[in-house]
C-alpha positions as CSV (number, residue, x, y, z in Angstrom):
1,X,0.0,0.0,0.0
2,X,1.3,3.4,-0.9
3,X,0.3,5.8,1.9
4,X,-1.1,9.1,0.9
5,X,-1.4,10.3,4.5
6,X,0.1,9.2,7.9
7,X,-0.6,10.4,11.4
8,X,0.4,8.9,14.8
9,X,-1.2,8.5,18.2
10,X,-0.3,7.0,21.6
11,X,-2.6,4.4,23.1
12,X,-4.3,5.6,26.3
13,X,-5.1,3.2,29.2
14,X,-8.9,4.0,29.1
15,X,-9.0,2.6,25.5
16,X,-8.2,-0.9,26.8
17,X,-10.6,-3.6,27.9
18,X,-10.4,-6.3,30.6
19,X,-7.9,-8.2,28.5
20,X,-5.5,-5.3,28.9
21,X,-5.3,-4.4,25.1
22,X,-7.1,-1.9,23.0
23,X,-10.8,-2.8,22.6
24,X,-11.7,-3.6,19.0
25,X,-14.3,-0.9,18.9
26,X,-11.7,1.8,19.7
27,X,-10.1,1.2,16.3
28,X,-13.2,2.8,14.8
29,X,-12.2,6.0,16.7
30,X,-8.6,5.7,15.7
31,X,-9.5,5.4,12.0
32,X,-12.0,8.2,12.3
33,X,-9.4,10.5,13.8
34,X,-7.0,9.7,10.9
35,X,-9.7,10.5,8.3
36,X,-10.5,13.8,10.1
37,X,-6.7,14.6,10.1
38,X,-6.6,13.8,6.4
39,X,-9.5,16.3,5.8
40,X,-7.5,18.9,7.7
41,X,-4.5,18.1,5.5
42,X,-6.6,18.7,2.4
43,X,-7.7,22.0,3.9
44,X,-11.2,21.0,5.1
45,X,-12.9,20.5,8.4
46,X,-16.3,18.8,9.0
47,X,-17.8,22.3,9.5
48,X,-16.3,23.7,6.2
49,X,-17.7,20.7,4.3
50,X,-21.2,21.7,5.6
51,X,-20.6,25.3,4.6
52,X,-19.8,24.1,1.1
53,X,-23.0,22.1,1.0
54,X,-21.9,18.5,1.3
55,X,-21.1,15.8,3.8
56,X,-19.0,12.6,3.7
57,X,-20.9,10.0,5.7
58,X,-19.4,6.5,6.1
59,X,-21.6,3.7,4.7
60,X,-19.4,0.7,5.3
61,X,-16.3,-0.3,7.4
62,X,-14.7,-3.7,7.3
63,X,-11.8,-4.1,9.9
64,X,-9.4,-6.9,10.2
65,X,-7.6,-7.2,13.6
66,X,-4.2,-8.8,13.4
67,X,-2.3,-8.1,16.7
68,X,-3.2,-6.8,20.2
69,X,-2.1,-3.2,21.1
70,X,-1.3,-2.1,24.6
71,X,-1.3,1.1,26.6
72,X,1.5,3.5,25.9
73,X,2.3,2.0,22.5
74,X,2.5,4.4,19.6
75,X,0.5,3.7,16.4
76,X,1.1,4.9,12.9
77,X,-2.2,5.4,11.1
78,X,-1.9,5.3,7.3
79,X,-4.7,6.2,4.9
80,X,-4.8,5.7,1.2
81,X,-7.7,6.8,-1.1
82,X,-8.0,3.6,-3.1
83,X,-11.2,3.9,-5.2
84,X,-13.3,6.8,-6.4
85,X,-16.7,6.3,-8.0
86,X,-19.2,8.9,-9.1
87,X,-20.6,9.6,-5.6
88,X,-18.6,7.3,-3.3
89,X,-15.0,6.4,-2.5
90,X,-13.0,3.9,-0.5
91,X,-10.1,4.4,1.9
92,X,-7.7,1.7,2.9
93,X,-6.5,2.4,6.5
94,X,-3.8,0.6,8.3
95,X,-2.6,0.8,11.9
96,X,1.0,-0.2,12.5
97,X,3.2,-0.6,15.5
98,X,6.9,-0.5,14.8
99,X,6.2,-1.1,11.1
100,X,4.0,-4.2,11.8
101,X,0.3,-4.1,10.9
102,X,-2.0,-4.5,13.9
103,X,-5.3,-3.6,12.2
104,X,-6.5,-2.7,8.7
105,X,-9.8,-1.4,7.4
106,X,-11.6,-0.7,4.1
107,X,-13.8,2.3,4.6
108,X,-16.5,3.3,2.1
109,X,-18.0,6.8,2.2
110,X,-20.5,8.7,0.1
111,X,-20.7,12.4,-0.8
112,X,-24.1,13.7,0.0
113,X,-25.9,17.0,0.1
114,X,-27.0,18.3,3.5
115,X,-30.2,16.3,3.3
116,X,-28.3,13.0,2.8
117,X,-28.9,12.6,-0.9
118,X,-25.9,11.3,-2.8
119,X,-24.2,13.9,-5.1
120,X,-21.3,14.0,-7.5
121,X,-17.9,14.7,-6.1
122,X,-17.4,18.4,-5.5
123,X,-14.7,20.0,-7.6
124,X,-13.2,21.6,-4.4
125,X,-12.6,18.1,-2.9
126,X,-11.1,16.6,-6.0
127,X,-8.9,19.7,-6.6
128,X,-7.5,19.6,-3.0
129,X,-6.8,15.8,-3.3
130,X,-5.0,16.3,-6.6
131,X,-3.0,19.3,-5.4
132,X,-1.9,17.7,-2.0
133,X,-1.9,14.0,-2.6
134,X,-1.0,13.4,-6.2
135,X,1.6,16.2,-6.1
136,X,3.3,14.4,-3.2
137,X,3.1,11.1,-4.9
138,X,5.1,12.2,-7.9
139,X,7.8,14.1,-6.0
């Protein structure tokens, strides 16, 4: 996987379950945080998307858990925009600890208007992606 965006976080004790490792459901939060950071990187916030008249709701997430993660460990969260359709797209997200994959997810989202009706990709989003991500990919 060629990573378009990477961010990091440190695992907090309250994210762990009775087994002493990160609860599986917490990875939804980790991956959400990485997607929000990716939007910031592109120059957007969730509020600015609304001001522009569109939203990016998630419609499907499939996560594969490979290794347990423990408090205090640092994770690298990588995101790659792998597929774009007319109104939807898919991210491949990978959480790694010291270079080893601990969890991976395929996340599908749809571009909608403010009422939830699917719409074509806004030019502003595609332009930001092309300027930030594709430019870095070729350099």
